Structure formats: C-alpha cells, structure tokens
N, C-alpha and C positions, 0 to 999 in steps of 0.2 A: 629299531630305534624308540626313546618315548615321545607319548605323546604331550604338548605341550600346549597351553592353556595359553592364553594373554589376558585378561580384563579391561575392559576400558577404563579409563581414569575417574573418579567416582563422580564429579560433575559432572560426564556426560550416560553415567551409565542408566540412568530412568531416563531415557529417551529412545526413541524409536524415527524411524524415517522420516521426514516431511509426508503430513497426509493426500498432498497430491502427487509425491513422489508413487506412495503405493495406490494411489487411485488409479494412476495411468497403468503401472502391469497390472492393475483386473481388468480395465479394459483392453487391454492388449491379448488378454486369454479369452475373453466375449466375442470379441473381433474376429480372433484366430476359428472360434468355432459356427462363426458366421451371421454374428447378431453387427446390425448398420447400429454404431453406437453417438448418437449427437451430443457431445459435448457442453452445456450448459453450465461449468460449475468452476475452473478456472479462468482469472479475467487477463489472456495474451491476448493482445489485440489483433484484428484478423488483417485490418488495414496497412497499410504501407505508407513509408513516409513520403515524402512529396519527388518528386524525379528531381529537384535542384540537391536535397538533401543528401539523394544516393551518389549522383554525380558530383560531389563533395569529396565522400566519402574515396570511391574511384580517384578522383582527380588526385587524393592527396595518399594513396597507397601506390601511386604511379611515382610517387620520386622517391628516391634509392634513401633518401637521407630520413627517410620517414619510418623504417621498421625496427630503430633501437628504441631503448629504456626512453621512460618521458618522466617528469617531475612525477614523485609521490602525491601530491595537491593539484597536478591538473596544472595544463602549460595557465599562461600568465592569459594570453589570449581569451581561452576557456575561461577565466574567470570573470576574466574584463566582461564577456557575453554573459556571464550571470549577474553581472552587477548590472548591466544594458537592461535586461530583461524584467530584474526588478524594478527600477528606475520608470520602465517605463509600466506596466502590467498595475505595480502595487505605487509606486512616487515610493517608494524608501531607498533610500541611500546607502551601500553594501562598499566597505574595500577590499577589494580582489585581491591585497595580497595578505590581508590577515580577517578576514570577514567570512573567508569562503575556502571549501576546498572541494578535490571533486572524485568523485566515489566511485566503485564498481556496481554501477546500480545502488538504489539508494538501500534495500537491505541488506547490504554490507557494512554501509556507516549505520544501521538502525542497529545491524547485532556489534559492531565495536564502536558504537557511543559507549554502551554498554562495560566492556572490558576494559575502556579506557578510564569511567569516570566512577564504576559503583564499587565498592570494596565489600567483602563480607559481613552479610550483615546489616547493609544497609537498605532501607526501606523504598520499597521504587511504587509509586500508584499506576497502576493502569487499568484501563477500560477493562470491560466483561460488558459484552463482547466485543472480541478484537482481533486485531492481526497476532496470530498465534506468537512472530518470531521478538513482541514485545516483553513476554511471559519468560521463554525459551532464554534470550539472552540473556537478561535479569536471572535468571536460574543459575546460569552458566556462571558469569561473574560472581555466582556466592549471594548475591541479593536477597532480599524478600518482598518477593511482590504483596502488594495490597493493592487489592479489587477496588473498584469502582461501576457498580451496576449501572450498562446505561438500559433505563427502562424506557417502555411504549409510553407509557403513561408521563412521563418526561422527556419527550421529544429526542430519544436517545442520547441527552446527555447526561455528564455528570451532575449530580447533587453534592457540590462540595459543601453545604450545610451538614450533610450526612457524614464525613469522614470525623470518625473522632478526634477529638482536637489533640489526642497525645500521639496517634499517629502523623497528622497534618504537619506535629510540629519536629516531628523528626522523622520525615518523607526528606529525603535528600532529592529528588528527579519523577516526574510524572510526564506520559507517554498521553497526548493527545491526538487526534486524528482525523481532521474536518476541510473537506467533505469526507465522509465516515466509512470507513468499510469494516463490516460488511450490511449496515442498517442501510446505509444510503444520506443517511442524516446532515443536515446542515447547521451549520454555529452561523448566530447572530452577532450584528457590530458589540454591542451588549456583554455575550458572554464572551466574546473575545475578551473584552476589556475588564469583565471580573476574573476570568481565569489570568490575568495578566499581576490586578492587583493580589487574588489570590494567594499566585506564586511569588510574589516580592515581600509579601506579609510571612512567610513561612520558609523564607530564601531557598525557593525550591526550584531547580531547575525544570522547564518545560522541554519536552522535548515532541516538536511540532510534525506531523509527519503529513506532509501535503501532495501526494501523486496526481487528484484527480482533479487539482484545483483551477486546470482549465476544459475538464471533461465536465458542457457545463449545460441544462437544456431550462426551454420555456425561459429565457431571458435572462437568468440567474446568472451571476457573475462572484464566484469564492473568492476569499481572502487571504491573504499572508498574515500568520500572527506578528507577521515583523510592522506592521499597517500601524497595531496597539503602540502611541507613545509610549519609551521605555523599555521595548518588549525585548530590545535586544540586549539588556543587562540580566535578563534569567531566562532566554528562550534561544533554542538551536533548532532551527527548521531543515525537514530535509525535503527533497524534491528530486522526480526521476525526469528522464526523456522519454522514457516507456509508455508512458497512457499517455501524453501529450502531443509524442510527436512520432505514434506508432513504433518506437525503437526499442521493446523490451529486451530483444535479444543480441542488442549493440551493449548491453551492461553499460551504463552511461546514467550518472544522478550526481548530488552536490549538493553538501550543508553548508548553512551559514545560518548566521545572527553570531549570538557571543565568543568576541576573540579567546577569550582562553578558554571553551570550549573547543571551538575547530582547533585551536594549535591542538589541544590531546588528540585527536582525532586523528590531523595531521600526524604526529610524532609516529602514534602505534604503527597507522599504513604507511611510515619510511620503514619500521622494521617487520614486517608482514607481506609488503605487494611492491610488486615494481608498474603501480598507478595501469595508465589506461594506454590504448594505441591509438598514436597520433593520429589515425585516420579519421577513429572515429570521436575523438575531440574537435577534431578541424571541422568536423558534420556536425558533431552538436553545436558548436559557436557556429556555425551560417546558419542552426533550423532557431537558435534563441534570438539572433539578430536580426533574423530574417524577417519575409511576412509574416503575418500572423492571419491573416485573415481567412485562409484555408480552413485553418481551424473550425470556424462555425461550419462550414458547409459538411465537413466531416463529424460531426457531433449533431446534424442533420440526420447524417445516417443511424448516425444511434438511436437517436430519438423514437425515428420511427421503427427500431428494433424494439424501444424497450413498453414503445405506445401496443404495438402486435404482444404482448406478451402479458402487458398488462389489462390491454383487456381480457385475453383467454382468461386469466386468474379471477377476472372478475367477476366469468359466464360459470367457470367449474366453481364457485365462492368459495376461493381462497384468500385471506386476508392479508392484505399486503398495504403498502401505501404509493404514491410515483414518485420516484426522487427524480431529486431535480439536479443530480450531479453524481459523480460516479458511475462505474459501467453494470451495476447491479440492483434487483427485487432484491430485498428481503422479506420473506412470504414466511406466516404460519404454516404447519402443517395441518390437512387436515385431520379431525376430530377422531377417524378411524385408526388412525397411528396411532402406538403408543410413544414413539422418540422420534427424534431427525432422523436418526439412522435408520430407523424400519422404515419409515416411506423412501428414503433419498433409495435406498440400496431397492426398495422393491420396484422402482420409479426404473433405476440401470437395470437392473434385472429380468423384468416383465414387457418393460415397454420402451429400455433400449434411448433413455434419458439420465445423463450424469448431470445432479445436482448437488453442490456443497451441503453437506450438514450443517444444521446452528451449532449445535453444539464442540464442533471443531474449534471455531471460537471462542470458545468459555465457556461455563456452566448457566450462564444468563441467557445464553445462544440457543439450550436447547428448547425445543418446541418450535422452531423457527430452520428457514435451510436456503441458500441464498442463488440465486439466479443470476448467470453473467450475460449479457448480449454483446459476443464478440466472433459473433460468427455471422453467416451471410444469412440474410433475411427469409430466403427460400429455404435454409434448414433449420429455421428457427419456428417459422411455420409447420413443416411437419413434425418438429416436438411436440409443439401447442396443438395439433390436431390429435398426435396420438394421446396427449397428456386430456384433450378435452373428452374425446373415446371411453378411457379407462376411467376417467370420473364421472363423466353423464351417464 
C-alpha cells in the first residue's frame, strides 16, 4: 500500500512542541535512569486553593444539572464576580455583560486574541524576552512580530522612544506583561500612563497579560492597566485564577476591558470551544468574591522560598535582582558557560536541577536563566545546596 505523507499547514510547519513539554519528556527519561530531578523551571503552583474553594467545586459538581454545556462567555455570575474583584481590587468599573469573557485559562485567550484581531501582515509589538505564546500566536495568525528589547539597564521596560516611527504608526497591537514573566520586573504608575498615551497616539491595542498581579511581596501591590484613565478605550487585560488562587490545572481565566475587542474573543470562542465546566466557574466565582486575606499568607510562603534562592545566588556570585512580584528570579548565567542552554543543560544532567534557559523567551533572554519557586521549601533547600557545592 502507498506510504502517504500529510504535511501540516504552512502556518504550523515552522513550530516545534512547546519547550516545557519537551523538557518534561527529557526529565522523565532522566528519572527512569535513577536521577533525582528538582524542577525549578515551570511556574505551576504547588500550593492548593482554600478548602472553601474546593468545597464549592465539589458541591457544584454534585448537582445533576451542572454537567452540561455552559455559555461560551462564562456564566453571568462568574463575570459579575470578575467585575466585583476589579471594583474591590483596582477601583475599576466593568460591565459584566459586555466587557468580560471567561477563558479556558488565560493562555487560550492570549492565543485567540491574535486569531480574532490580527490579519496577515499586521504588525504586533512584542517584548523580548517574553512569554513565548505572544510570538507564536502572532505568527500563526500571519502577523508580523516587531520586538521591543527589555534591557536590564532600562529596568526591563520597553523604550517607546526607540521604536521606529514607521513601525509605531503601523502597529496594530502591543503585548505587555507586568509584573513580568520572565524578568520579574514591575511597572510604575507613570510607565502605565505613558503606555496608554503611546497606544492612544498610535491607535494601538494594548494586550495586557496580568496573571501575577496578586503574587506580590515586600508590601508591593501590582496594578491593572485598566486603572489608567482612558485605558478601556485601547486595552484588553488578561488574567487567570491559576497563579492568584492556585488553580492552574482548573483552566479558568478571563479577558476584560475594551468591549469591542472582548466581543471578538467571544465570537471566536463561540465557534471553537464549548466553554468552561460549571463547577469550575462556580468555584472561581467564590474565589473572586470571597475573603482575599489568605493570599497574603500564601505570598509569605513564596517570599520565604524566594529569599532562600536569592541568598544562595548571591553567595555563588550569580547576578540577579530580588523581584517584588511573580514566581521567578531572572539571573545571569555564570561566565564560564557560553550560553543559557549550555548552563541549564549542565545543571540538569550534572546536579539534577532544572532551570529554564533565557533564550526560550527571546534573543534578549540569552545569557540569563529563570528560576521558579513553586515547590516546597525543603526541595528548594536541596537544590540550592547542590548548586552551591557545584559552583563554589
């Protein structure tokens, strides 16, 4: 019988499997060989949601009528809960009917915004380094990525003055993410105001990815882009319950802001998915409307882990900074290693520690690596002891 070949669509052909999926397969093999691997690469929270959130999920799943399809935008109660959260947390008023849509995790919304809004050839401004999905979603939609370097000397913030005027005039959308993954950088009120002004002057949609807004330390409180006056006319914000409420595997997030753009996401979702599970939406509603004080205690656990890693890095002579938010430290590789990947590969294979190489986040991530602190303190302690013995 004839041997058939079925090539992929041209828009997919250049892509390989997402980095962390490939890494997980490699780690699986190393574990089968008897190596004890400590994962400090991916940002999947190890802590649980509160008992009340889980009990809300269980109670909802016990109701016979809660196992069918839900609305593609999420229940009105969930969207009202998002609006409640924005009023309480940011003093921002959102219309639950027109300015909010539920997502199957914010990654889905980030990808689908490009499919709903970007035409072939449209210019999209993307930070570098950045969450890889911004670029991948842009390219799959046929858009043209134009990168904004995030440099340490500029506090890992884009320099709008350095963007060529013709690119700024033609750009249709700009991705931003503060508190920032992977650098851990934060943005000031003034920077957000300048961002809205820049976008308004050039008719650019701001796509603001904000999943770390409630994982903050040292008394810092992150902001929403929608707090800036006039932002709802040129911005859509993505958020997720993954990091804030330790619900990463539940796949629940939302987009909010500019009602026209939110409507595009809703339309696309109505054609391609069957929305979220009702009990997940009910638990998310409870999480958003309930007592938020437990987050401070949770963040203190993260802060303790962060501080342990930071002290070890300083002792080992690795250059880094102490982040006031996110779940990561962004670090320069030791000078004896030529590339980010050579360093992280050596760490994985020689001492059983998995870090994320900076180059997977863009060309300006080369020379750095990312450490996540979403595993128990005792395992972090073991990892830091291994690293210290290896480098000193």
